[in-house]
C-alpha positions in Angstrom: 8.3 1.3 -24.6 9.7 -2.2 -26.1 9.4 -4.1 -22.7 5.7 -2.7 -22.0 4.3 -3.8 -25.2 6.2 -7.6 -24.8 4.6 -7.5 -21.0 1.0 -6.9 -22.9 2.0 -9.8 -25.0 3.5 -12.2 -22.3 0.1 -11.4 -19.8 -1.9 -12.3 -22.6 -0.3 -15.4 -23.2 0.0 -16.1 -19.7 -3.5 -15.6 -18.9 -4.5 -17.9 -21.7 -2.3 -20.8 -20.0 -3.6 -20.0 -16.9 -7.3 -20.1 -17.7 -7.2 -23.8 -18.1 -6.0 -24.3 -14.9 -8.3 -25.1 -11.8 -5.6 -26.0 -8.8 -6.9 -25.2 -5.4 -3.7 -25.6 -3.9 -2.5 -24.5 0.1 0.0 -22.2 0.8 0.7 -22.8 4.1 4.2 -23.4 3.6 4.4 -20.1 3.9 3.5 -19.8 7.9 7.0 -21.1 8.3 9.1 -19.6 7.1 11.1 -17.5 9.4 10.1 -13.9 8.2 6.8 -14.8 8.6 6.9 -16.2 11.8 8.9 -13.3 12.9 6.2 -10.6 11.4 3.9 -8.5 13.2 2.1 -6.9 10.1 1.6 -8.3 6.8 -0.1 -7.3 3.6 -1.8 -9.5 1.4 -4.8 -9.7 -1.1 -7.6 -11.6 -2.1 -7.5 -13.7 -4.9 -9.8 -13.9 -7.6 -10.5 -15.7 -11.0 -7.6 -18.8 -11.2 -5.2 -16.8 -9.1 -3.1 -18.9 -6.5 -6.2 -18.9 -3.3 -4.8 -16.7 -0.9 -8.6 -17.0 1.7 -6.8 -20.3 3.5 -3.5 -18.0 3.8 -4.9 -15.1 4.9 -7.3 -16.8 7.4 -4.2 -18.1 8.9 -2.2 -15.1 9.1 -5.4 -14.1 11.9 -5.3 -17.2 13.4 -1.8 -16.8 13.9 -2.1 -13.1 15.9 -0.7 -11.4 12.7 -2.0 -7.8 12.4 -3.3 -8.3 7.8 -3.8 -5.3 5.5 -5.8 -6.2 2.6 -5.7 -3.7 -0.5 -8.3 -1.6 -2.1 -8.0 0.3 -4.9 -8.3 4.2 -4.4 -7.9 5.7 -8.4 -4.8 3.9 -9.3 -3.4 3.8 -5.9 -3.8 0.9 -3.4 -5.4 1.8 0.0 -4.4 -0.9 2.9 -7.0 -1.4 5.3 -6.8 -3.8 8.3 -8.9 -7.0 7.9 -9.4 -8.8 10.9 -11.1 -12.1 9.3 -15.0 -11.0 9.7 -16.0 -11.4 5.7 -19.0 -9.6 6.3 -16.7 -6.3 6.2 -15.7 -7.5 2.5 -17.2 -6.0 -0.6 -16.9 -6.6 -4.2 -14.9 -4.2 -6.9 -14.9 -5.6 -10.3 -14.7 -9.1 -9.3 -12.2 -8.8 -6.4 -13.0 -9.0 -2.9 -11.8 -5.9 -1.1 -11.9 -4.7 2.9 -14.0 -1.8 4.3 -12.5 0.4 6.9 -10.1 3.3 7.9 -7.2 3.5 5.7 -3.6 2.6 7.1 -1.8 5.7 6.7 1.6 4.4 7.9 2.5 1.2 6.2 6.5 1.7 7.9 5.9 -1.0 10.2 5.3 -3.7 7.3 7.2 -7.0 7.3 6.2 -8.7 5.1 4.4 -8.2 1.3 2.3 -11.1 -0.1 2.3 -10.1 -4.1 0.1 -11.7 -6.7 1.7 -12.2 -10.0 1.3 -14.0 -13.2 4.8 -15.5 -13.4 8.5 -14.8 -11.4 11.8 -15.2 -12.9 14.6 -16.4 -11.3 15.7 -13.2 -10.5 12.7 -12.1 -8.5 10.8 -10.0 -11.0 7.5 -10.3 -11.5 4.8 -9.9 -14.1 1.1 -9.3 -12.7 -2.3 -8.3 -14.0 -1.1 -5.3 -15.3 -2.8 -2.2 -13.5 0.2 -1.3 -12.0 -0.9 -0.9 -8.9 1.8 -2.9 -7.1 4.5 -1.1 -9.0 3.5 1.7 -7.1 3.0 0.3 -3.7 6.0 -2.4 -3.6 8.4 1.1 -3.3 6.5 2.3 -0.6 6.4 -1.0 1.3 9.2 -2.1 3.6 9.8 -5.9 4.6 10.4 -9.0 2.8 8.4 -9.4 -0.6 7.0 -12.4 -1.6 5.3 -13.9 -4.7 2.6 -16.4 -5.1 2.1 -18.4 -8.0 1.3 -21.5 -9.6 3.2 -24.6 -9.8 5.0 -24.4 -13.0 4.8 -20.3 -12.8 8.3 -19.5 -11.6 10.1 -19.3 -14.6 14.0 -19.5 -16.1 13.9 -16.8 -19.1 14.2 -14.0 -17.8 11.2 -11.2 -18.1 11.1 -8.0 -19.6 11.8 -5.2 -17.1 11.2 -1.5 -17.1 12.7 1.0 -14.5 10.0 1.2 -11.8 9.9 -3.0 -11.8 10.9 -3.9 -8.2 12.4 -7.5 -7.8 10.8 -10.0 -5.1 12.7 -11.1 -2.2 10.9 -14.8 -2.5 8.3 -16.6 -4.5 6.3 -19.4 -3.6 4.3 -22.2 -5.1 2.6 -24.5 -3.0 5.5 -27.3 -2.6 8.4 -24.6 -2.9 9.8 -21.7 -1.6 13.1 -19.9 -3.7 14.5 -17.1 -2.3 16.7 -14.9 -4.2 20.1 -13.7 -4.1 20.7 -10.2 -3.8 
């Protein structure tokens, strides 16, 4: 319970720190990683607010011939929907763009999972926005898991952890990709 309360306080702090940022950076450095070059199926998300922008990255993945799955909230869970880049197939749900279309029920072929985060520590653990959607989704998705953060949001202090937390394999800023030892 203590870790949960600590996470709540950290989320507030991290959101306030991020609120002053307006950084429109490219994460195209991800496109040259071996994991993404070799991937056929990836999950990503549509960033919102002052999250690191994934728009250009998502479009580039599709242009590279990758199958891209984006999340759509379904109650307390995430459904994954194929998005082909057609913006007419998006709808807004609580300020977040979500794809329309059929749910992909078999995600066993996912090679790479691109994950949002407010902060990521040097062990690969993240603090997200607090909805718990990715906490439920990550154990169900195979493949290389990489979080995207702004510069300065990959931190050396160890973040609080709960039993359901899963460490990522890597983290990316616009200029840096860090792989975590396992």
